[in-house]
Every structure is written in C-alpha cells, then in structure tokens.
C-alpha positions in Angstrom: 85.0 -46.3 165.1 83.6 -44.0 162.3 83.4 -45.0 158.7 86.2 -42.6 157.7 88.4 -44.0 160.4 87.8 -47.5 158.9 89.0 -46.2 155.5 92.3 -45.3 157.3 92.4 -48.8 158.8 91.7 -50.4 155.4 94.7 -48.6 153.9 96.8 -49.8 156.8 95.6 -53.4 156.4 96.3 -53.5 152.7 99.7 -52.0 153.2 100.7 -55.2 155.1 100.5 -57.0 151.7 100.9 -54.2 149.1 103.9 -52.1 150.2 104.1 -48.4 149.4 100.8 -48.0 147.5 98.6 -46.2 150.0 97.6 -43.4 147.5 96.6 -46.1 145.0 94.5 -47.9 147.5 92.9 -44.5 148.3 92.1 -44.1 144.6 90.6 -47.6 144.4 88.3 -46.7 147.3 87.2 -43.5 145.7 86.3 -45.5 142.6 84.4 -48.0 144.7 82.3 -45.3 146.4 81.4 -43.9 142.9 80.7 -47.3 141.3 83.7 -46.5 139.1 85.9 -49.0 137.2 89.6 -48.9 137.3 92.4 -49.7 134.8 95.6 -50.6 136.5 98.7 -50.3 134.2 102.2 -51.4 135.0 104.9 -53.8 134.0 104.5 -57.5 135.0 105.1 -58.5 138.6 104.3 -55.2 140.3 101.4 -56.6 142.3 98.3 -55.6 140.2 96.5 -58.9 140.8 97.4 -59.1 144.4 96.2 -55.5 145.0 92.8 -56.3 143.5 92.5 -59.5 145.6 93.5 -57.7 148.8 91.1 -54.9 148.2 88.2 -57.3 147.7 89.1 -59.2 150.9 89.2 -56.2 153.2 85.7 -55.1 152.1 84.3 -58.6 152.4 83.3 -58.6 148.8 83.1 -61.5 146.4 86.0 -61.6 144.0 86.3 -63.2 140.6 89.1 -63.2 138.1 89.1 -63.6 134.3 92.3 -64.2 132.5 91.9 -62.4 129.1 93.4 -64.2 126.2 93.0 -64.0 122.4 90.7 -67.1 122.4 88.4 -65.8 125.2 84.8 -65.6 124.0 82.2 -63.0 125.1 80.1 -65.8 126.6 83.1 -66.8 128.8 82.7 -63.3 130.4 79.0 -62.7 130.5 77.5 -66.2 130.5 75.5 -68.4 128.1 72.2 -70.3 127.6 73.1 -73.9 127.3 71.0 -77.0 126.5 70.7 -79.4 129.5 70.3 -82.9 128.0 68.7 -84.4 131.2 66.2 -81.6 131.6 65.7 -81.3 127.8 65.6 -77.5 127.9 67.9 -74.5 127.9 69.3 -73.1 131.1 71.0 -69.9 132.0 74.6 -70.0 133.2 75.8 -66.6 134.3 79.5 -65.9 133.8 82.0 -64.5 136.3 80.7 -61.0 136.0 78.2 -61.9 138.8 80.5 -60.6 141.6 81.5 -57.5 143.5 85.0 -57.1 142.3 85.8 -58.4 138.9 89.4 -58.6 137.9 89.8 -58.4 134.1 93.4 -59.5 134.0 95.5 -58.4 130.9 92.3 -57.1 129.3 94.2 -55.9 126.2 95.1 -59.5 125.3 91.5 -60.2 124.3 90.0 -59.4 120.9 87.9 -56.3 120.5 84.7 -58.4 120.3 85.4 -59.9 123.8 86.5 -56.5 125.2 83.1 -55.1 124.0 81.3 -57.7 126.1 82.2 -55.6 129.1 80.7 -52.4 127.8 77.1 -53.1 129.0 78.4 -54.6 132.2 80.5 -51.5 133.0 77.9 -48.9 131.9 74.6 -50.4 132.9 75.7 -52.8 135.7 73.7 -55.5 134.1 74.3 -58.4 131.7 72.0 -59.5 128.8 72.2 -63.1 127.7 69.9 -64.2 124.9 67.3 -61.6 125.8 67.4 -62.2 129.5 68.7 -59.2 131.5 70.2 -59.8 134.9 71.2 -57.0 137.3 74.7 -57.3 138.9 75.4 -57.1 142.6 75.9 -53.8 144.5 78.7 -52.8 144.7 80.1 -53.9 141.4 83.4 -52.7 139.9 85.7 -53.9 137.2 89.4 -53.7 138.0 91.2 -54.3 134.7 95.0 -54.7 134.2 97.2 -54.2 131.2 101.0 -54.4 130.7 102.1 -51.4 128.6 105.3 -53.0 127.3 103.2 -55.5 125.3 101.0 -53.0 123.6 102.6 -53.7 120.2 102.8 -57.5 120.3 99.9 -59.9 120.8 97.5 -57.3 122.2 94.6 -55.2 121.1 94.4 -51.6 122.3 91.3 -50.6 124.1 89.1 -48.3 122.0 88.4 -44.8 123.2 84.7 -45.7 124.0 85.9 -48.3 126.5 88.7 -46.2 127.9 86.1 -43.5 128.7 84.1 -46.0 130.7 87.0 -46.5 133.1 86.5 -44.1 136.0 90.2 -43.8 136.4 93.5 -45.2 135.2 96.2 -45.9 137.7 99.9 -46.6 136.9 101.5 -48.7 139.6 105.2 -48.2 138.7 108.2 -49.8 140.4 108.7 -49.7 144.2 111.4 -47.5 145.7 114.6 -49.2 147.0 113.2 -48.9 150.6 109.8 -50.2 149.6 111.3 -53.2 147.8 113.5 -54.0 150.8 110.3 -54.0 153.0 108.6 -56.3 150.4 111.5 -58.8 150.8 111.3 -58.7 154.6 107.5 -59.0 154.6 107.4 -62.0 152.2 110.4 -63.7 153.6 108.4 -65.9 155.9 105.5 -66.5 153.6 102.6 -64.7 151.9 100.8 -62.2 154.2 97.6 -62.3 152.1 96.0 -65.0 154.3 96.4 -62.7 157.4 94.3 -59.9 155.9 91.3 -59.0 157.9 87.9 -57.6 156.8 87.7 -53.9 157.7 84.4 -52.8 156.0 81.3 -54.7 155.1 79.1 -54.2 152.0 76.3 -52.5 154.1 78.8 -49.9 155.4 80.0 -49.3 151.9 76.5 -48.8 150.7 76.0 -46.1 153.4 79.3 -44.4 152.4 78.2 -44.4 148.7 75.2 -42.4 149.7 77.2 -40.0 152.0 79.7 -39.2 149.3 76.9 -37.9 147.1 76.3 -35.2 149.7 79.7 -33.7 149.3 79.1 -30.2 147.9 80.9 -28.2 145.3 80.9 -24.4 145.3 80.2 -22.6 142.0 83.9 -21.6 141.9 84.9 -25.3 142.0 82.3 -26.3 139.4 83.7 -23.6 137.1 87.2 -24.7 137.9 86.4 -28.2 136.8 84.6 -27.0 133.7 87.5 -24.7 132.6 89.9 -27.7 132.8 87.6 -29.9 130.8 86.8 -27.3 128.1 90.5 -26.4 127.7 91.2 -30.1 127.0 88.9 -29.8 123.9 90.8 -26.8 122.4 94.3 -27.6 123.6 96.9 -27.7 120.7 98.3 -31.1 121.9 94.8 -32.7 122.2 93.0 -34.3 119.3 90.0 -35.5 121.4 89.2 -33.9 124.8 87.2 -34.9 127.8 83.7 -36.1 127.2 80.7 -35.0 129.4 80.9 -38.5 131.0 84.5 -37.6 131.9 83.3 -34.3 133.4 80.9 -36.1 135.7 83.6 -38.7 136.7 86.0 -35.9 137.4 83.5 -34.2 139.7 82.7 -37.4 141.5 86.4 -38.2 141.9 86.9 -34.8 143.6 83.9 -35.5 145.8 85.4 -38.9 146.8 88.7 -37.3 147.6 87.1 -34.7 149.9 85.0 -37.4 151.6 87.8 -39.7 152.6 89.6 -36.6 153.9 86.6 -36.2 156.2 85.2 -33.1 154.5 81.8 -32.5 152.9 83.0 -29.8 150.5 85.5 -30.0 147.6 88.6 -27.8 147.5 90.8 -27.0 144.5 93.4 -29.4 146.0 91.0 -32.3 145.8 90.4 -31.5 142.1 94.2 -31.4 141.4 95.0 -34.5 143.3 92.6 -36.7 141.3 93.0 -35.0 137.9 95.7 -37.2 136.3 94.0 -40.4 137.5 90.6 -39.2 136.1 91.6 -37.5 132.9 94.9 -38.8 131.4 93.3 -41.9 129.8 90.3 -39.9 128.5 92.3 -37.6 126.1 93.8 -38.5 122.8 96.9 -36.6 121.8 97.7 -35.3 118.4 100.3 -37.3 116.5 103.0 -34.7 117.0 102.3 -34.4 120.7 102.2 -38.1 121.4 105.8 -38.3 120.2 107.0 -35.8 122.7 104.7 -35.9 125.7 102.7 -38.3 127.8 99.0 -37.9 128.5 99.8 -37.2 132.2 102.1 -34.3 131.2 99.4 -32.8 129.1 96.9 -33.0 131.9 99.4 -31.3 134.2 99.7 -28.6 131.5 96.0 -28.1 131.6 96.0 -27.7 135.4 98.9 -25.2 135.2 97.0 -23.2 132.5 93.8 -22.8 134.5 93.5 -20.2 137.3 92.9 -21.9 140.7 90.0 -20.5 142.8 91.2 -18.6 145.8 88.1 -18.5 147.9 85.6 -21.3 148.1 82.5 -21.9 150.2 81.6 -25.1 152.0 78.4 -25.3 150.1 76.7 -23.9 147.0 
C-alpha cells in the first residue's frame, strides 16, 4: 500500500469516530506534513478534543492535553527547574509540550502571559527553561481549541502575533441531520475510540514530510498566490493583511493539498480549496467591515477578485 493510499485509509479510520469531518481530517494532515499548528473553533460538544485524540492515535503519535484556565502558569505548559530536597540540587522537569500532538484545550481561557509561553514552542519547536533549551520531538504540532461563543466572557482573545503562528484555522460547525443520526447509531453501543487502529507511523510521516516539499509550483501559480496576498494588504475591508509568514504557509498548504491528491504540482483549485483555512484568521478587518462580514467572506471576495491562471505547468 502506498503512503497516499494510507492517507485515504487514515481518513476512513477516523471517520469511524468523527462522523462527517473527512475534509477537516484532510486539513489536519496537511498541517502535520508542514509542521503547522491548527486552531479548531466551534461551539462546545462538537468533537474537537475527540478529533485531536483520534488523529494522534491513527499516526501512533504521543498525545498530551493541557486544559487552559485563567490560573494556568507558563511553567505548567513548558516546564520548570525545581529544587530536589533529597538530591540537594535543581532538576529540570519538562512540561507537557514534550510530545507529538499537543492539545491546547480552550486556549483563549488562559491569560496572555500563559498564551505567550507557546510562542517559542510553536515557532522554534523548542522550549527554553531557565536558560536550558530543549528540542521538541519530530513531528510536533499544537492543536488548539476555542469556543467562539465565550469570546466576550472569561476569555482572552489571542493576539495577532499568535494567530499568525497557526498554520490554519478550522471551524467545525454542527453536523447535518444525517451525520448526527449516524453519530447516535455509532455511539449507541459504546465509544468507538478504543477500536481505532494505527494507520501510519512516525517514520512514514517523516518521509511524507520530505516528499511534500518536492511538490512544484509553476510561475503562474506563484503569481496567483502573491496577487491574492497583496490584494489582502490593500483591500478596503482589511485593516491588516497577510504577512510574509502567511504567504509561505499559504504556499505550503497548497503543496500539501496537491500531495494528498497524489499530484506533484499545484493547481489553482488546490490554492482555492485551502485559502479560507489558511488566510481567514490572518487578516484583521476594519471596524465597519467586521460589523457586516466575516473573515471567511472577505477571503472569498479576494479569491473572486483575482484572475485564475488558465494554463499551468507541472513544474517551474
């Protein structure tokens, strides 16, 4: 079985636990292949935590969860040097960031100081504790969750600098009537999570991470991505557009989409299919626009305003 066929099997395996979220699982996998972090956003009870746990289990990755609360300290996330009375010296205790998949549950409930403790972890894939720098495992991604309905009460909005470090933001939404019926039937006899099987191992993922870098972009596709990005910086509805970090993430997301579709070149369709996930959380709307439109609507407006390349080559 090829590695791409295993991706299909992985989506099928997770669909036994998380019903109707095949596209979201695909996006999570694209993020994993690009060492990208993901922000899951939805109302409570839609399966955000279960999705993260299921994803980690099917790739045989180590999984750890941090419940973010207002009294959570940075040292609870990264670790601490503590004095060992028996040994009469200080010893290093690394926090739960030492894992493959870190679930930062309800991240916007923690104070900005604690949220900031993840900045180095997410960007550098290392943690510094009292001058000691420790590299994190490979792969390592943060899957953070937040409940949007609580954004005005007992929560702290993520600053733009941290939002930009998330490779993509994924809204889960409610299941359809048919999907929810299947959820009831699936869970009627117990939780199916324990029946999940490992589909990929970390060595295979490491190989796929190298292969996805070989997916090529024609000059037309590069220009297409750049026109979308630069329009975001001059659009009337946008106060702050896409950063260069966002441009690179957008490119890699399109490469990942092409790769899991078993292609080694990017098409305009790949770019359009990942655009909202990659860009919506990176733009800041003007005050007037934010009262009338969502970030996703503005991203779709950008896509509709940029001419789509007609002919592309399989390589540069």
